[in-house]
N, C-alpha and C positions, 0 to 999 in steps of 0.2 A: 706357655713356656714350658721348654723341657728340662725337666730336673736329673740328673745324675742318680742311678741308683745307688742305695745305700752298700757301703765297703764291705758288710758282713753279705749282702745276698750277691755279689759278684764272687766274695770266697766260695760262698755254699755251690755255685753254679759252677766255679773251678774243681770243687772237689768232688760234685756228683760227675764232670766230666771224666776226673781222674779215674775215680771208682767205676765207672762202666767202662774205660778201657781196661783196667786192671782185669774185670770180671770177664771182658773178651778175651783177653790175653791168657786168661787161667781157662777159660772152656774151649780154647782153641784144639790141645792135643785130642781131647775127647771127642769133638765134632771130626778134625780130621781122621782118624782112626776109624770112628764109624763110618765115614764117607771111603774110605779106602776099603774096609771092609764088604762095605755093601755094593761097591762094585766090582771086587771080586767075587762075590757070591754070584752077584748075576753074570759077569763074566763065563764062569764054569757053568751057570745054569744052560745058557745060551749054547756054548760047546757042545754039551751033553743032550739036547734037545730040539732046539730051533736049528743049528747047524746042518745036522742029518736030513733034516726035511730040505733046506735051501738047497744041500748039494745034489738032492736026487732031481731037482727041477734043472741044476747047471749043467748036468750031465746030457740033457737034452740038447742035441746040435741044433735045433731049430727054436733053441728057447728065446724068450722074448726079451728075458731078464736081462738088464745093463747092469754094470759095477756100481752105478750111481744107486740103482734100485735096491741092490743087494747091501750096499752100506748102509742107507736109511732103514732097512728092515735089521739089519744085524747089530750095527754100530751106534746108530743115533736112536728112535723111537724104542726099539725091541730092547734096548740098552738103558736107555735113560729112564723110561717111566715106570719100571720096579725100582731101579736103583736110586734114583731122587724123588719121583714121586712117591713112590709106593711106600719107600723107607721112610719118608716125610710122615706119611700116615700114620706109620707104625710108632712114630715120637710121639705123637700125639694119644695113641692109644696106650700105650707103656707094652706094647705086643710086637712080636714078630709076624712076619710074612708067614701064612700058612702056605703049602704047597699049591694049594688051590687057587687059591689068591695071585701067588707069584704066576703062575702057568697062564691064568686070565690076562693079568696085567703085560705079561711078557706078549702074548699074542694081540693084544688092542694094541699095543705099541708097535708091533711088528706091520701091524695092516693099516697104520695111520698114513706112512707114506705112501700105500697103494691107492688109498681112500683120495687122497690130496691130488693125486694125479688124473684122477677120474674127472675132476672139475679142470684143473690147471693144464694137462696135457695130452690127455687121451680123447679130447671130447666127445665123451660117454655122454648121452642123453640124462637130461635131469630125470626123464620117468625111470629108464633103466637104474640109475643110481638109484633111486628111492627103491625099486622092486630089490636091489640088491642089499637095502640096508634094511629093509621090513621083512624080507621075504628070501633070507641067504639061502640057496640051493646050488650046488654045482651044476646042474642040470640048465641052468639059466645063464651059465658063463660062456663068455663070448671069445676071452684070451687069457695067457697065462696070468695077466695081472689081475684078472677078475677071480681066475680060478683061485690064486692064492689067498685073496682077500677073504672070497668066501671061506675057504679051508681054515685061515686063521681066527675067523669070525667066529664058525660052527665050535673051534675048540674053546675059545674064551668064554661061548654061552654055556658049554656044558661042563665049565669048570667055577662059574660064576654065581654067588648065592641068588639073585633073583634076576634071571634071563630077562623076563618082561620089564624090569625097573632098568637094564642095561639096553635094551632095544628102543626104550622110551628116550635115555637120554642120548642114545644113537641118533634117532630122529630130529632132537635138537642140534646137534652137530650138523646134520644134513642141512637143515634150515639156515643155518648160521653161513654155511659154504654158500647157499645160493645167495644169502646176501652180500658175502664178500666178494660176489662177481662185480656187483658196483665199484668196486676199488678199481675198477679198469677205467673208470668215468674220471678224467681229468679234473672237470668242474665239481667233484666232491666236495663238500666245505669240512672243514676240520671237526666239526661236530661230528658230523655224518662219521667220517673217517674213525674219531675217537669212540662212538658207539659201538660201529662192527667189530673195533679190536678187542672193547671189553667182552662182547659178546662171544666172539669166536673163542677166546682165551678161557672165559667164563665156565661156558658149556662143556668144553673140551676137557676141562679138570673134573668137572661133576660126571661127566663121562666114566675117564677113570675110577674115579670115588667108589663107582657102582660094582665095581670088580671085588670090592672088599666085602666083609661082613656087617652087618649093621648099618642101616640108612641115617644119614647124618640129618640131625635137627636143622633148625632154621639158622641157628649162628651159625652153624659150621657151613652150611650151604652159602651164607652171606661171606663167609672166608675164603672159601674155596673159589668163589665166582672171582671175586675181588683179585685174590693170588693168581687166578689163570688170566684174568687180562693184564697184569703186569707183567707176567712171562712171556703173554703174547707181544707184550710191547717190546719186550727184550729180544724175543726171536728176532722182531722187526728191525731193530736196532743192529744185530747183526745180519740180518741177510739185506742190507740197504742195497749192495750193489747188485744182488740178483733182481730184486723188486724192480729196481730202477731198470734194468735191462728189460725186466717183462711188463715195463709199463704199467706196473701198480702202485697206487696212491695209497701209503702209509703217513703215518706221523711223522717219520724219519725222513722219507725221500719228497716231503711237502714243505720241510720247515726251514724258515729262513734264517734262526738263530738256534745254535745246541743249547745255549742256554734257557729257552724257550720249553725244549723239550726235556731239559733235565728237571726243570720244576714240575712239570707232567709227571715224569718218572718217580720222582722223590715223593710228589704226593699219593701218588697210588702206594708206594712202599708204605708211607706213614698211615694210610689210611687201611690198607691188609694188617698191620701190626696192631691197630684199635681195634680191629675185629676179630682179630687173634684173641685180644683180652679180653673179649665178652663172651668167648666158647666156655664149656664147662669142663675143661679139659684140667688137670691138675698144673699148678703154675708152674712147678719144674719141667714139666714136659713142655710147657706153651714157651719158656725160655728158651730151651735147648733148640727146639724147632724153629725159633724166630732166627736163633742163631744157624742153625743149618742153613736155613733159608737165605740168609744174608750172604753167605758164600757164594750162593747161585747168583742172588741179583746184583750182588757188586761187580760181577764181572760185565754187567750192561754197562754200569757205571765207568769203568775203566775204558770199555771201547768207546763210550761218550766223549770221554777225553782223547782218544785218539782222534775221533771225528770233528772235535771242536778245534783242535791245531789249523785245522784245514783252513780256517776261515782266515788266518794271517795269509793267505795266498790269494784270496779273491775280496780285498777292501773290507775285513770286519763282519761278513756275511757268508751264511752257508750256501754253495752254489754248487749241487751235485752235477750238474753238465758240465762242469768245468774240471774235475777232478777225475786221474786216471785210476783203473781199479785199485792199484796197490795202498791209495790214499783213503780207499773205503773198507780196507779188509783188516779187521783186528786179530793177530793171531795171540790166541789166549793161552799157546803153549811157550811163548816167550817168557822168559823167566821174569824178565823188569815187569812184566803184565801181572806175573803171577803176584809179584813181591807188592805191586800196587792191589791186587786184591787184599791182599792181606791187610795191607793200611787201612783200605776201607772198612775193613771188618774190625780192627782194630779199634777204629775211632767212632765205631757207630754210636748213634743216640737211642736207634732203636732194634 
């Protein structure tokens, strides 16, 4: 027979939640300022270092670079990888990014979109991609995308602490990309999609981590692998319309109830925080890192809210084929969505 928990237990739980909310609110100004400063610093770095290089190629009237290509290089990966992931690593280490680390991370971020396009858009053969990955040389490039990729890759290699480790991690990214081609198969099981998602995100985060001084131990590797999987799932949540149009099966495009996907997303989030607690970093650093990451992860929670509302249009189930594009896009620039992220952050228990 079910027994009600003691009254003092209920009070203790309530007090704990209130304390968590208080600590989250008190920590927010510091995290907000840290994030703003990190983004500003990286924006200046890109303007002074990456921009001139890109403009040289844009001057070429025959350049095959599109505005979308440049945006991914300059505003997405080249911007976010150092400013979010790099700064997150620094929080745990109680250190700032060195000049070499920032250069390496920036150019690894800048080449990410180009590398994805080899598999997704440019029909580059697997053997040639492998050659570009293991033996980057401008002499073997065949187009502007490959040339820029190699140029960025060589810059990163010249500024990372262990070029051999970086190449080893990149080979893992290559193998994960090959495996992800299976996501074009509509008969892929949920378990298979989940495994590919975790692998893609996990090896990518370990790849970026190799740009920093000092090799991670097993506990840190486990943390980064899980966090990478969580971030990959978040990317898939925001990319749901694009992936659906490209016939790519993800956990998001194949789900029938958003509440089921939210359970998976929350579980990965909680598992990440457990792994964080097992690392050797200082307690205060881990708490700061946790809240810093939460600001990123809760964007995905807000997007899930937006997607779940669509179920009212289709008899309580999520039916992606029945929604217009506007119902699948969550604009995180809207003030109401920013407020919702803050609400999730304030009420966080992890």
